[in-house]
C-alpha positions in Angstrom: -7.1 40.4 15.7 -9.3 39.5 12.9 -6.7 37.4 10.9 -5.7 35.4 14.0 -9.4 34.8 15.0 -10.0 33.6 11.4 -7.1 31.4 11.4 -8.0 29.9 14.8 -11.7 29.2 13.9 -10.3 27.3 10.8 -7.9 24.9 12.7 -9.3 21.6 12.0 -8.6 20.0 15.7 -11.4 19.9 18.1 -8.8 20.7 20.8 -7.7 24.2 20.7 -7.2 27.4 22.8 -7.1 31.2 22.1 -6.1 33.7 24.7 -6.1 37.5 24.1 -3.4 39.6 26.1 -4.1 43.4 26.0 -1.4 45.7 25.5 0.6 43.0 23.8 2.3 43.5 20.2 3.5 41.4 17.6 6.2 39.6 19.3 4.1 37.9 22.0 6.5 35.3 23.6 9.0 38.3 24.0 6.8 41.0 25.7 7.4 42.3 29.0 4.6 39.9 30.8 5.7 37.2 28.5 5.3 34.7 31.5 1.5 34.8 30.7 1.4 33.5 27.2 4.4 31.1 27.9 2.7 29.6 30.9 -0.5 29.1 29.1 1.4 27.7 26.0 3.5 25.4 28.4 0.4 24.1 30.2 -1.6 23.4 27.0 1.5 21.4 25.6 2.0 19.4 28.7 -1.6 18.5 28.9 -1.6 17.5 25.1 1.6 15.2 25.6 0.3 13.5 28.9 -2.7 12.1 26.9 -2.6 8.9 24.8 -2.5 9.7 20.9 -5.9 9.7 19.7 -6.6 10.2 15.9 -10.0 11.9 15.7 -12.6 10.3 13.3 -13.1 12.5 10.2 -15.8 10.3 8.7 -18.5 13.0 9.6 -16.5 15.8 8.3 -19.1 16.3 5.6 -21.5 17.1 8.2 -19.6 19.2 10.5 -16.1 20.6 9.6 -14.2 23.6 8.5 -14.3 22.3 4.9 -18.2 21.5 5.2 -18.8 25.3 6.2 -16.5 26.2 3.3 -18.4 24.4 1.0 -21.7 25.6 2.2 -20.5 29.2 1.8 -19.6 28.6 -1.6 -22.6 27.1 -2.5 -24.8 29.9 -1.2 -25.0 32.8 -4.1 -23.3 36.1 -3.6 -25.5 39.2 -3.2 -26.2 40.3 -6.9 -24.7 43.9 -6.4 -21.7 42.9 -4.3 -18.4 43.6 -5.5 -17.5 40.1 -5.7 -21.0 39.3 -7.1 -20.3 41.7 -9.9 -16.8 40.5 -10.5 -17.7 37.0 -10.7 -20.8 37.5 -13.0 -18.5 39.5 -15.3 -16.1 36.6 -15.7 -18.7 34.4 -16.3 -20.0 36.6 -19.1 -16.5 36.8 -20.4 -15.9 33.1 -20.6 -19.3 32.5 -22.3 -19.3 35.2 -24.7 -15.5 35.8 -25.5 -13.6 32.8 -24.3 -15.9 30.1 -25.6 -15.9 31.7 -28.9 -12.2 31.9 -29.2 -10.6 29.0 -27.1 -11.5 25.6 -27.7 -10.8 24.4 -24.0 -13.1 27.2 -22.7 -15.8 26.1 -25.2 -15.3 22.6 -24.4 -15.9 23.6 -20.7 -18.8 25.7 -20.9 -20.7 22.9 -23.4 -19.8 19.6 -21.4 -18.8 21.1 -18.0 -15.3 22.2 -16.7 -15.2 18.9 -14.7 -16.3 16.6 -17.4 -14.3 13.7 -19.0 -14.0 15.5 -22.2 -12.5 18.6 -20.5 -9.9 16.4 -18.4 -8.8 14.8 -21.7 -8.4 18.1 -23.3 -6.2 19.4 -20.3 -4.1 15.9 -20.6 -3.2 16.4 -24.3 -2.3 20.0 -23.4 -2.3 21.5 -26.9 -3.8 24.9 -27.5 -6.4 25.3 -29.9 -8.7 28.2 -30.9 -9.9 30.7 -33.3 -7.1 32.8 -34.7 -3.8 33.5 -32.9 -5.5 35.2 -30.1 -7.8 32.2 -29.3 -4.8 30.0 -29.1 -3.1 32.4 -26.9 -6.3 32.6 -24.8 -6.3 28.6 -24.7 -2.7 28.4 -23.6 -3.3 30.6 -21.0 -6.6 28.4 -19.8 -4.3 25.5 -20.0 -1.7 26.9 -18.0 -4.1 27.5 -14.8 -2.4 26.2 -11.7 -5.4 23.8 -11.3 -4.8 22.2 -14.9 -1.1 22.0 -14.4 -1.6 20.1 -11.1 -4.2 17.8 -13.0 -1.3 16.8 -15.3 1.1 16.2 -12.6 -1.8 14.1 -11.1 -1.9 12.1 -14.3 2.0 11.4 -14.0 1.7 10.4 -10.6 -1.3 8.0 -11.4 0.8 6.4 -14.1 4.1 6.3 -11.6 2.0 4.5 -8.9 0.1 2.3 -11.5 3.5 1.2 -12.6 4.7 0.2 -9.2 1.6 -1.9 -8.6 2.1 -3.5 -11.8 5.7 -4.3 -11.4 5.1 -5.6 -7.7 2.3 -7.9 -9.1 4.4 -9.3 -11.8 7.3 -9.9 -9.5 5.0 -11.8 -7.2 3.7 -13.9 -10.2 0.2 -12.3 -10.0 -1.8 -11.2 -13.1 -2.2 -7.6 -13.8 -6.1 -6.8 -14.1 -7.4 -3.4 -13.7 -10.8 -2.0 -13.0 -11.3 1.8 -13.0 -14.9 2.7 -11.9 -15.0 6.2 -13.4 -12.3 6.6 -16.0 -13.2 9.6 -18.0 -11.9 8.8 -21.4 -9.3 6.3 -19.7 -6.3 8.0 -21.1 -4.2 8.0 -17.9 -4.8 4.2 -17.6 -4.1 3.4 -21.3 -1.0 5.6 -21.3 0.3 3.8 -18.5 -0.4 0.3 -19.9 1.0 1.1 -23.2 4.4 2.5 -21.7 4.8 -1.0 -20.1 4.8 -3.3 -22.7 6.6 -6.0 -20.8 3.6 -6.3 -18.6 0.6 -7.7 -20.3 -2.2 -5.9 -18.5 -5.7 -6.4 -18.8 -8.7 -4.3 -17.7 -12.2 -3.0 -17.6 -12.9 0.9 -17.8 -16.1 2.2 -16.5 -17.8 5.5 -16.7 -21.3 6.9 -16.1 -21.2 9.3 -19.2 -22.1 7.4 -22.6 -20.0 10.0 -24.4 -17.0 9.1 -22.2 -17.5 5.4 -22.8 -17.6 6.0 -26.7 -14.5 8.1 -26.5 -12.7 5.6 -24.4 -13.4 2.7 -26.7 -12.3 4.9 -29.7 -8.8 5.3 -27.5 -8.6 1.7 -26.8 -9.0 1.0 -30.6 -6.4 3.8 -31.3 -4.0 2.3 -29.0 -4.3 -1.3 -30.4 -5.5 -2.5 -26.9 -9.0 -3.8 -28.1 -8.1 -7.4 -27.4 -6.9 -6.6 -23.4 -9.3 -3.8 -22.4 -13.0 -3.0 -22.5 -15.1 0.0 -21.8 -18.5 -0.1 -20.7 -21.1 2.2 -18.9 -21.3 1.9 -15.2 -22.5 3.9 -12.0 -19.5 4.3 -9.4 -21.9 5.0 -6.8 -24.6 2.0 -7.5 -24.0 -1.3 -5.5 -25.8 -3.3 -8.1 -23.1 -2.1 -10.6 -20.4 -3.5 -8.7 -22.2 -6.8 -8.5 -21.8 -7.3 -12.1 -18.0 -7.2 -11.7 -15.9 -10.4 -11.7 -14.3 -9.8 -8.3 -10.7 -10.8 -9.8 -9.2 -7.1 -10.3 -5.9 -7.0 -8.9 -5.5 -3.0 -9.3 -8.7 -0.6 -8.6 -8.7 3.0 -9.5 -10.9 6.0 -8.7 -9.5 9.1 -9.8 -10.9 12.6 -9.7 -14.5 11.3 -8.7 -14.9 11.7 -5.1 -13.7 15.3 -5.2 -16.8 16.2 -7.0 -19.1 15.1 -4.4 -19.2 16.5 -0.9 -21.1 13.6 1.0 -19.2 10.9 2.5 -22.0 8.2 2.7 -22.1 7.5 -1.2 -18.3 7.6 -1.3 -18.2 4.9 1.5 -20.7 2.8 -0.6 -18.5 3.3 -3.5 -15.2 2.2 -1.7 -17.1 -0.9 -0.3 -17.8 -1.7 -4.0 -14.6 -1.4 -4.9 -13.2 -3.6 -2.1 -15.6 -6.2 -3.6 -13.9 -5.9 -6.8 -10.4 -6.0 -5.8 -9.0 -9.4 -4.9 -7.3 -9.6 -1.5 -3.7 -8.3 -1.6 -4.6 -6.2 -4.6 -4.0 -2.5 -5.1 -6.0 0.6 -4.9 -5.1 4.0 -6.5 -7.0 7.0 -5.2 -6.7 10.7 -5.7 -7.6 13.6 -3.2 -7.8 17.4 -3.2 -6.9 18.8 0.3 -6.5 22.2 -1.0 -7.1 24.5 -4.2 -6.0 28.1 -4.5 -9.0 28.8 -7.0 -11.6 27.2 -5.0 -13.9 30.2 -5.0 -13.1 31.2 -8.5 -14.2 27.7 -9.7 -17.5 27.6 -7.7 -18.6 31.2 -8.5 -17.7 31.1 -12.4 -17.2 27.6 -13.7 -20.0 24.9 -14.5 -20.0 21.2 -13.7 -21.3 18.4 -16.0 -24.0 17.7 -13.5 -26.9 19.7 -15.2 -24.8 22.8 -15.7 -24.8 23.9 -12.3 -22.1 25.6 -10.4 -19.0 23.7 -10.0 -18.8 23.6 -6.1 -16.4 21.3 -4.5 -15.8 20.4 -0.9 -12.2 19.7 0.1 -11.3 16.5 1.9 -8.1 16.6 4.1 -5.9 13.9 3.4 -6.4 12.4 6.7 -10.2 12.1 5.9 -9.6 10.6 2.6 -7.4 8.0 4.1 -9.8 7.2 6.7 -12.5 6.5 4.2 -10.2 4.1 2.3 -9.0 2.4 5.5 -12.7 1.8 6.4 -13.1 -0.3 3.3 -10.4 -2.4 4.0 -7.3 -1.0 2.4 -3.9 -0.2 3.8 -2.2 2.8 2.5 1.2 2.2 1.2 2.5 5.4 -0.7 1.5 9.0 -1.6 2.6 11.4 -4.3 1.7 15.2 -4.1 2.3 17.9 -6.5 4.7 20.8 -5.4 1.6 23.1 -4.7 -0.2 20.8 -2.5 -3.4 20.6 -4.4 -3.9 17.0 -5.6 -2.6 13.9 -4.2 -2.5 10.2 -5.8 -2.4 7.3 -3.0 -1.6 3.8 -3.6 -3.3 1.2 -0.8 -3.2 -2.5 -0.7 -6.4 -4.4 0.2 -5.8 -6.2 3.5 -6.1 -10.0 3.2 -8.2 -10.3 6.4 -10.6 -7.6 5.2 -11.7 -10.5 2.8 -12.9 -12.3 5.9 -14.4 -9.5 7.7 
């Protein structure tokens, strides 16, 4: 019963029941006394359908939810001499001593953080580099990790939905002015803009890292977009940073940022700032990470750009992320999800009435 109990405990709904029937085997609903589980199931189903539909608020999921408990478990160190503890320690050693010497991607992750803008840009470019053929082989294997494959699809979905928003704005006779509050190197935005030469978009890209700002400015120059795009330093969680924006953006973007921060309070502050920066009727592109098959591996072996600490993430269900966005005055229009269900990209529109609220 251990697996079933674990499954039950991790169900996100606050309304749930579990019943144990002694003597029953695998095919519960076809056992000799199947009227017992069938009766309980029928009662529960009828009770649920007799009540008005209610969408539970997940805005407090960072304080009390299965994903919050999962995050706390991953943030706590393993016993040093446990099997898992030894296994992950050996992996960390191999990454730093062997991988970082031979593989450029792993070395970049060790030096800047595996969640850094530099690492993300390297993953986007997807060109294996390393010392010797073995190093390039290791780098290719690293770049082919399921998470990085999902990241590259996320970039594709960002570009697809950005093109949709750009086309809709142009059809409505509106200017296309983009604001990205945490752009990394900005490659996904600039690639998307460069692909639509028929739509003269302008934009302001921001990032907290001076290194990312410098790299982004260089990319803007390489793409010949210096007359239309600027890159500056900005804090995506600081209200005073948003206050300096012109509030004329017709497309706002926040990609891959909120997944790195477990608390919802700063995310709500950030989204509120975005709502002031995006004009009523304008669009918002945002990403989510409701699931990741390597969540524990990442937390136990990889380091973050924030001081070199462990890269521990709290998953947000799509419903939680959508509620945070809706609370900032946006209405969701579309969503793209990779085949593995790891990353999502969503498109929302700022409600006109929200501007007067």
